[in-house]
C-alpha positions in Angstrom: -10.1 4.3 -7.9 -7.5 5.3 -5.4 -9.8 7.6 -3.6 -8.9 8.1 0.0 -5.5 6.6 -0.5 -4.0 9.2 1.8 -6.5 8.3 4.5 -5.7 4.6 4.1 -2.0 5.4 4.6 -2.8 7.5 7.6 -4.7 4.6 9.2 -1.7 2.3 8.4 0.7 4.8 10.0 -1.4 5.2 13.1 -1.6 1.4 13.5 2.2 1.2 13.1 2.7 3.9 15.7 0.5 2.0 18.1 3.0 -0.9 17.8 0.6 -3.0 15.8 1.0 -4.7 12.4 -0.9 -3.6 9.4 -2.5 -7.1 9.4 -4.2 -6.0 12.6 -6.3 -3.4 10.8 -9.9 -4.6 10.7 -11.3 -4.6 7.2 -14.9 -4.0 8.3 -14.0 -0.9 10.3 -11.8 0.5 7.5 -14.4 -0.3 4.9 -17.2 1.5 6.8 -15.1 4.6 7.4 -14.0 4.6 3.7 -17.6 4.4 2.6 -18.6 7.3 4.8 -15.6 9.4 3.8 -16.2 8.9 0.1 -19.8 9.7 0.3 -19.2 13.0 2.3 -16.0 14.1 0.4 -17.0 16.8 -2.1 -13.8 16.2 -4.0 -14.7 12.5 -4.4 -16.4 11.1 -7.5 -18.6 9.3 -5.0 -19.8 12.5 -3.2 -23.5 12.0 -2.5 -23.5 9.2 -5.0 -26.6 7.1 -5.6 -24.2 4.2 -6.0 -23.3 4.5 -2.4 -26.7 5.6 -1.2 -28.2 2.4 -2.6 -25.4 0.2 -1.4 -24.5 -0.9 -4.9 -20.9 -1.4 -4.1 -20.4 -4.7 -2.4 -16.8 -4.2 -1.2 -14.2 -1.6 -0.8 -10.7 -3.0 -1.1 -8.2 -0.8 0.6 -4.7 -1.2 -0.8 -2.4 -0.7 2.2 1.0 0.8 1.5 3.7 -1.8 1.2 6.3 -2.0 3.9 10.0 -2.8 3.6 9.6 -6.5 4.0 6.9 -6.6 1.3 9.2 -4.9 -1.2 12.0 -7.4 -0.2 9.5 -10.2 -1.2 8.8 -8.5 -4.5 12.5 -8.2 -5.3 13.0 -11.9 -4.5 10.0 -12.9 -6.6 11.4 -10.8 -9.5 14.8 -12.4 -9.2 13.1 -15.8 -9.2 11.1 -14.9 -12.3 14.4 -14.1 -14.1 16.0 -17.4 -13.1 18.2 -16.0 -10.3 18.2 -17.3 -6.8 17.0 -15.1 -3.9 19.7 -12.6 -2.9 19.2 -11.1 0.6 21.8 -8.4 0.1 20.4 -7.2 -3.2 16.8 -7.5 -2.0 17.6 -5.4 1.1 19.5 -2.8 -0.9 16.7 -2.5 -3.5 13.9 -2.3 -0.8 15.9 0.4 1.1 16.0 2.5 -2.1 12.3 2.0 -2.8 11.1 2.7 0.8 10.6 6.4 0.7 7.8 7.7 2.9 6.9 9.2 5.2 10.0 11.3 5.0 10.9 11.0 8.7 10.8 7.2 8.8 10.6 5.9 5.2 8.8 2.7 6.2 6.6 2.5 3.1 7.2 2.4 -0.6 5.2 5.0 -2.5 5.4 3.0 -5.7 4.9 -0.4 -4.1 6.5 -3.1 -6.3 5.9 -1.3 -9.6 9.5 -0.2 -10.1 11.3 -3.3 -8.7 11.9 -4.7 -12.2 13.5 -1.6 -13.5 15.6 -1.1 -10.4 16.8 -4.7 -10.6 17.8 -4.3 -14.2 20.2 -1.6 -13.0 21.9 -4.1 -10.7 22.0 -7.3 -12.8 
């Protein structure tokens, strides 16, 4: 489930605005706040859920939004899988096109690496 995806993105943005890296986000803290938000969100499928009440979910795995450098890595991995060498210029160009939010800074990719293959096909 991608429940609370917007909240996870908000946390990542706040950390970035504090001058920290997304790797500085403490999993335990984020996991606890996610559990609480899911349980109390009436629009969540987990609202007042016995699954959460009884602690039947061992882990919440927050998928943080991918930043520009992560998309560059995806592009180079896709190039390699197709038998091409890494290409810094092409990887940068592709990552720039896929980094689309938030609108004012465009530091994250809303689609992650899902569209890298299709985008590369246009260039190769």
